[in-house]
C-alpha positions as CSV (number, residue, x, y, z in Angstrom):
1,M,-78.2,-8.2,53.2
2,A,-76.2,-10.4,55.5
3,I,-73.0,-11.9,54.1
4,N,-72.3,-15.4,55.2
5,P,-68.6,-15.9,56.1
6,H,-66.7,-18.5,54.2
7,P,-65.8,-21.4,56.5
8,A,-62.1,-21.2,55.4
9,V,-61.7,-17.6,56.4
10,E,-61.3,-16.6,60.0
11,H,-63.8,-14.1,61.3
12,P,-62.8,-13.3,64.9
13,H,-65.5,-11.9,67.1
14,Q,-64.7,-8.6,68.7
15,A,-65.0,-8.1,72.4
16,L,-67.2,-5.3,73.7
17,N,-64.2,-3.2,74.6
18,D,-62.8,-3.5,71.1
19,R,-66.0,-2.4,69.5
20,L,-66.4,0.5,71.9
21,G,-62.7,1.5,71.3
22,D,-63.3,1.5,67.5
23,K,-66.4,3.7,67.9
24,I,-64.6,6.1,70.2
25,S,-61.6,6.3,67.9
26,A,-63.8,6.9,64.9
27,V,-65.3,9.9,66.7
28,F,-62.1,11.3,68.1
29,G,-60.3,10.8,64.8
30,S,-62.8,12.9,62.9
31,M,-62.3,16.5,61.8
32,T,-65.8,17.3,63.2
33,T,-64.4,16.5,66.7
34,F,-61.4,18.6,66.0
35,W,-63.5,21.6,65.1
36,L,-65.8,21.0,68.1
37,L,-62.9,21.0,70.4
38,V,-61.4,24.2,68.8
39,G,-64.8,25.9,69.1
40,W,-65.2,24.7,72.7
41,Q,-61.9,26.2,73.7
42,L,-62.3,29.4,71.8
43,G,-65.8,29.8,73.2
44,W,-64.6,29.1,76.7
45,M,-61.8,31.7,76.4
46,A,-64.2,34.3,75.0
47,L,-66.7,33.8,77.7
48,A,-64.0,33.9,80.4
49,E,-62.6,37.1,79.0
50,A,-66.1,38.6,78.8
51,S,-66.5,37.8,82.5
52,I,-69.7,35.7,82.0
53,W,-70.9,34.6,85.4
54,L,-70.1,30.9,84.9
55,F,-66.6,31.5,83.6
56,K,-65.6,34.4,85.9
57,G,-63.3,32.2,88.1
58,D,-61.4,30.9,85.1
59,K,-59.4,34.0,84.0
60,Y,-56.4,33.8,81.8
61,P,-54.5,31.4,81.6
62,F,-57.8,29.4,81.9
63,S,-56.6,26.8,84.4
64,F,-59.9,24.9,84.5
65,L,-60.1,24.7,80.7
66,L,-56.6,23.3,80.7
67,F,-57.5,20.8,83.4
68,L,-60.5,19.6,81.3
69,S,-58.5,19.4,78.2
70,N,-55.9,17.3,79.9
71,L,-58.6,14.9,81.1
72,I,-59.8,14.5,77.5
73,Q,-56.3,13.7,76.4
74,L,-55.7,11.3,79.3
75,W,-58.9,9.4,78.3
76,A,-58.5,9.5,74.6
77,L,-54.9,8.6,74.1
78,P,-55.0,5.0,75.5
79,V,-58.1,4.3,73.4
80,L,-56.5,5.7,70.3
81,G,-53.3,3.8,70.9
82,N,-55.2,0.6,71.5
83,T,-57.2,1.0,68.3
84,A,-54.0,1.8,66.3
85,N,-52.4,-1.4,67.7
86,R,-55.4,-3.4,66.8
87,A,-55.6,-1.9,63.3
88,D,-51.9,-2.7,62.8
89,A,-52.5,-6.3,63.8
90,K,-55.4,-6.6,61.4
91,R,-53.2,-5.2,58.6
92,N,-50.6,-7.7,59.3
93,L,-53.1,-10.6,59.3
94,K,-54.5,-9.3,56.0
95,A,-51.0,-9.1,54.5
96,D,-50.3,-12.7,55.6
97,S,-53.6,-13.8,54.1
98,D,-52.9,-12.0,50.8
99,H,-49.5,-13.6,50.6
100,Q,-50.9,-17.1,51.2
101,A,-53.6,-16.5,48.5
102,L,-51.1,-15.1,46.0
103,T,-48.7,-18.0,46.6
104,Y,-51.5,-20.4,46.1
105,L,-52.5,-18.7,42.8
106,A,-48.9,-18.7,41.6
107,Q,-48.5,-22.4,42.4
108,R,-51.8,-23.2,40.6
109,S,-50.7,-21.1,37.6
110,D,-47.5,-23.1,37.4
111,Q,-49.4,-26.4,37.6
112,I,-51.7,-25.3,34.8
113,A,-48.7,-24.2,32.7
114,E,-47.0,-27.5,33.2
115,H,-50.3,-29.3,32.3
116,L,-50.5,-27.3,29.1
117,G,-46.8,-28.1,28.3
118,L,-45.6,-24.6,28.9
119,S,-42.7,-23.7,31.1
120,P,-43.9,-22.2,34.4
121,M,-42.8,-18.6,35.3
122,Q,-39.6,-18.4,37.2
123,G,-39.5,-15.6,39.7
124,G,-36.6,-13.3,40.6
125,D,-35.4,-12.2,37.2
């Protein structure tokens, strides 16, 4: 079921890079990915210690594993940082929008109270 946006509410379109960054961050930020990486590293170290033919050249301290791990970090950190910055900007926009809505509702409540002959609420007490 498609939700039609209200014309008074901004719905910015996300660029391809933003959507891709969100998806990558969702994957990298999951516990599943954490456990996959832990398993990958422990498996690599076990195979290298067992001198399995593919891992024979990467004996302790597992230089090639460290190199691959550093590459993952170099690729993931900018994406995660960008996504965190975008999420912070969205939270700030939502906070501003909420403030405007609550201010409007408070003003309308004051107008209704005045119309009914009641004294409007005075804030700050």
